[in-house]
N, C-alpha and C positions, 0 to 999 in steps of 0.2 A: 708531838706525841712522844712520851717517854719510851725508850727502848728497853723492854724487859726480856731477859734471856731465858724464857721457858716455853714449854709446848702448849700453854693455854691459848685457846683461840681468843682473839681480840673481840670478835663478834661470834657468838655461838652459831655454828653451821656455815659460817662464811669460808672456812678453810684456810684462813690466814692467822698464823700464830705470832706471838711476840718474838719468837726465835726467828721466824721468817723475816719479820720486819727488821730485826737487828742485823740481818745479813745484807740488807739493801745497801748498795754503794752510796757514799756520801754525795757523789755528783750524778747519781742516777735518778730514776723516776721517784716521785713522791706520792704517797697515798694518804688521802684524807677520808675520814669517816663522814658519810652524808646519808641520812635516812636509813641507817642500819646496813649500808652497803659501802664498799670501798671504791673510791673513784681515784684513778691515777691522774695526777696533774703533771703535764709535761710542758715546759716552756719551749719556745722555738729553738733555743740554743741546745736544749737537751735532745731534740730530734736530730741534731747534727752530731750527737755524741758517738754514734756508730762509726763515723768517719775517722775517729781516732784509732780505730783498728786498721792496721795497714792492709791486711788481706781483704777486708771488706771495702776499703777505699779503692783498691785496685779493681775489685769486682764491680763496684758502683760505676767507676769510670768506664769500664768495659761495656756495661749495660747502657750507659748514656750514649756511647758511640754507636752501639747496635741500634738503639731506637732512632737516633738521628739518621743513621744510614738507611734504615728501613723506610723512614718518611721521605728521604731524598729519592729512594728507588721508586716509591709509589707515584711521585709526581713526575720524575724523569722518564719512567717507562712509557707512560701514556704519550708524552711528547716525542719520545724516540720512535714510536710506531706510527706516527702521523703520516709518514711517507708511504705507508702501505695502502693498497686499494680499498681495504675494508678495516680501517684502524680500530673502530669500536668493537667489532666482532672479534678481531684478532687479539685485542687487549683483554677481552673477556676470556678467551681461551687460555692465554698465558696466566692471567690471574687465577683462573679456575684450576690450572695445573698447580700453581703455588698452594692454593687452598687444599687441594686433594693431597699433595705431598705432605703438608703440615698435619692433616687429619690422620694420614696413614702412619707417619712416624710417631705420633702421639701414642700409638698403641704399644710401641716397644721402647720409646724414648725413656720412660721412667724405669723400665727394666735395666737398660744400659746405665742409667744414672745410679742405680742401686748396686750395680755389679762392678763398675769401674770408677776411677777418680773422676769426680764431677767436673773439675776444671778441664780435664782432658776431653770429656764429652762436649763441653762448650767449645773447645778448640775445634773439634771435628765439625761441629755445627757451623762455626764461622768459616772454616775452610770450604765446606759445601756451598755456602752462600757466596763466598768470594769467587769461587770457580764458576758458579752459575752466572753471576753478574758479569764477570770477565768474559765468559763465553758469549753472552748476548752482545757485548761491545764488539768483540772480534767478528762475530758472524754478521752483524749489522742489522738494521731495522727491516731490510727487504729479504732476509734469508727465509728458509723454509719454516713454515709455521710449526711443523712437527718438531724441528730442532729447537725452536724457541720454547715450545711447550715442554720439551724434555728438560731444558735448562731451568724453566720455571718449576718443574717437579723437584729438581735438586735443591733449589732455593727453599721450596716449601718443606722438604725433608729437614733441612737445616733449622728452619723456624720451629718445627715440631719438636726437634731434639732440645732446642734451647729453653723453651718455656718451662717445662717441669724441672729441668736440671738446675736452672738458675735458682728457682725458689727452694729446691732441696739443698743447695749448697750453702745458703745463708746460715742456717743453724749449725753447719759444720765449722764455720769460721768465726762466729760471733757468739758471745755469751747469751743465755736465755733472756736475761733482763733487758737486753737491748734489741731483741728480735722484733718486737712490735714497732719500735722507733725506726729500725732498719727498713721494715716493710712500708711504713708511712713515707719515709724519705724516698724510697725507690718509686712508689706510686706517684708521688708529687713530681719528682724530677722526670719521670717518664713522660708526663703530660707536657712539661716544658720542652723536653728533647724532641717530642713529636711535632710540636709547633715550630721549633727552630728548624728541624729537618725539612718540614713541608715548605717553609718560607725560603730556606736556603736552596732547596731543590728547584723552586721556581726561578729564583734569582740567577743561579748558576746556569740553568738551561737557557734562560733568556739572554744572558750575557755571553756565554761561551758555547752553548749548544747542549742538548740532552746527553750526548756522549761524555762530555766533560763532567756533567753532574753524576753520571754513573761511575766514572773513574773515582770521583770523590767518595762514593759509596764503597768502592773496592778498598780504598785507603782506610776507611773507618774499620773495616773487617781486619785488615792487616795489622793495624795498631792494636785492635782488641786482642788479637791472637798473641802478640808480643807481651801484652800485659798479663793475660791469663797464664802464660808460661811461668810467670813469677809466683803464682799462687801455689802454696804447698798444702793441699788438703789430703785427707786420708780416704781409704776405701774400706767398705765393710765386706768382710770375706764370708762366703757361704759355700756349702758343699759343691765341689766341682761337678758332681753328677747332676746337679739341678739344671735342667734345660731352660732356655729362654721362655718357652711356652709354659712350663711349670712355674717359673718365676712370675710370669704375668698372671697366671691363675691364682697364685698365692696372694698377690696384691689385690686382685679382684675379690677374693674370698675375705680378705681383711676388711674391705669396705662393706661388703654385703652383711657381714656379721656385726656391723655397727649401724643399726637402723637410722640413728640420728645423722650419721655421715651420708648414708645413701639418700636420705630424705632431702637434704640440702642440695646434693648434687643433682637429684631429680628436679627439684624446684628450679635450679639454675638452668637445666636443660630446657624446661618449659618456658622459662622467662626469656632466654636468649632467642628461641625460635618463634614464640608467639606474642612477645611483648616488645623486645628490642627490635626485631626485624620489622614489624608493622610501623613502629615509630620512625625507624630509619627511612622508610619509604614515604610515610605520610607527611613528615615535616616539610620537605621541599615541595610537595604537591599543595599543601595548605597555604604556604607562603606565596607560591606561584610567581607570576610576573609582577604583580602589583606591589607586593611587599618583599621582593627578592633581597633587598638590602638587610632586612631583618633576619633572614635565614643565617647569614654569616655571623651577625651579632649573636643570635641564639646559640650557635655552635661554640662561639668564643666564651659566652657566659657559662654554658654547660661545662666547658673545659676548666674554667676558673672555679666553678663549684666543685668539680672533681679534685682540683688542686687542694682546696681547703678541706674537702672531705677526707683526703689522705691523712692530713694532720689530725683531724678529729678521730679517725679510726685508730691512730697511733697513740692518742693521748687519753682515751677513755677506756676504762675497764671496770667490770663488776662481776659479781658471782653469777650473773645471768647474761653473759655476752651474746648468746644466740638471740635472746629477746630483743636486745637493742640493735643487733645486726638486721633482724627482720623489720624492725621499725624503720631503719634506714632505707631498706628496700621499698617500704610503703611511701617514701617521699616521691616515688614516680607517679603516684595517684593523681596529684593536681594536674600534671601535664596531660595525662590520659583523659581526665574529665574535660579539660579545655578542648582537646581535640574532638572528643565525642559530642560535646554540647554545642560546638560551633561558636564559642565565645570569641571575642576579638583576639586576633593573632598576637597583639602586644603582650597578652597575658602568658604566652608561651615562653617569653624571655625569662621572667623570674621563675616560672615553674620548671624550666629546663635547668636553671641553676640548682634547684632542689634535686632534680633527677641526677645530675652529675655528682652532687655532694653525697647523696645517699648510696649510689652505686659504688663510689670510691671508698666511702667509709666501711661499707659492708665487705668489700674486697680485702681491705687491710685486716679487719677483725677475723674474717674467715681463714685467710691464708696463714695468719699468725697462729690461729688455733690448730690448724693441721700440722704446722711445723713443730709445735710444742707438744702435742699429744701423740703424734705418730712416731713409732720407733724409727730411728735413723735409717736402719737397713731396709725399711719399707717405704720411706717417705717419697722417693722418686716415683714409685709406681702409684701411690695414692694421689699425688699431684697430677700425674699423667692422666689418671682416670677422671679426675675433676675437670681438667682441661678438655679432655675428649668429650665428656658429657656436655660441656658448653658448646661444642662445635658439631656434634654428630648429626643433629637433626635441624641445625640452623638453616641449611639450604631449603629444607622443606617449608620453613616459615616464610622465606622470601617468595618461593614459588606459590604458596597458598595465598599470600596477600596479593600478589600480582594477578592471580586468577579471580579472587573474590571482589577486588575493588570495583571493576566495571559492573559487577552483578548487584552488589549491595550498597556501595558507596563507602566513603572513608569514615563516616560517623559510626556505622555499624561495625566496621573493622576495629575502630578505636574502642568501642564498648566491649567487643570480644576480648581485646587485649587487656582491658581493665579487669574483666572477669577472670581471665587466666591468672593475672598477677595476684589479685586478692585471694582467689581460691587456693592457689599454690602456696602462698605464704601461710594462710591459716591452716591449710592441711599439714604443712611441715611443722608448724608449732604444736600440733597434736601428738607428734611422735616423741616418745620419751628420750630425753637427752639433748634435744634440739635447743631448748632454752638455755641450757648450761654449756652447749657445744661440747658435751662429753666430759667436761672437767671443771667448769667454773674457773675460779682463781687459780686452780692447780695447773691449768694450761696457759698461764700467763707469766711463767717464769718464777713463780713464788713457791711452787710445790715441788714434787719429786721430779727428777730427770727421767723422762720417758725414753731416752735414747739407750 
């Protein structure tokens, strides 16, 4: 396509001018016209383009270590507590404390990310988790459950600080045209890191004991801290008199006054609690003892789908990103229909691939849109609200499913989940701005800088 240096729109109403196109880097994304819309074509090598940025490379390595360490911890902790009188219940208490700490810190993690250097907030997060895991090792598996739960709380607080801060730091250190590729790369490699960490945790625990596996987790945090110390990011200053509470209220007000943003966060809240939670419980019950080998295959296939979905989310763009993001979420429908209808369990394998693909593609499109359209000084709080929305009522979903299953059966629960999914997606699409995610092509690195 010829590059014309003027402000005329290439396609009327699409928001992309010849001047915008002329500013695209020669080795960056490529946009082609298809059906009156612009589709961004990204080769696999271009998805690796963000790694040329030294700061992002360091952040990416730090994240890879974090996810690997978290997966090691999840496997090793259960084995570490096996020596207790009630290992299952005690493991539930410790993991519950981790989840509670994460949910609590999400409420103010975004405020801290917007107030201080984000790399330093990540360091604090790593320190809290390092000390928590180290404390568990030192106390031992037979120590007081209250002490182990307290350490789990510290680990959870660190997790809650990390999630919104990491996503808010990406647009601080990388140019807008590479943010989508950076998010796709992050999502894909996180899947790989989680699988590596889980396998490594099991191997280390079997070969040298769960304590040794937890020590490796400590090392991942220590190395991550040293890497993060090398990142030089900026801080957005705000009036000193603004309290943490007022800052949090300001972020919430920003989201509320953008109905399209609130609608998608609400949709995610309902989906995690009443779709993801039921499926998480139903899948192992449906496979049962007869087809137990298929359960592991299904989870692996879903993870592979999520891996590919990350690249799809990074390589596709149009003037209606919200519409395609919601279509990606609808890829969960086949899995739910199979669960609800009682079709052969083999069909859950390909349908779970679609589920993983759709959820991952949606995640990349959604987070990228938030990063590009939200002012930098509010981004941490917006991402924190989004993460909190996904987790605030998810325990209710698990409790409700556990209560309803014996009463109505798994097929009724699956039909209910399907109804929630379809209704929440269609309801969100009715809200103005959802189809364009508030900005269309302008929040894809081609329009104005919203920072």
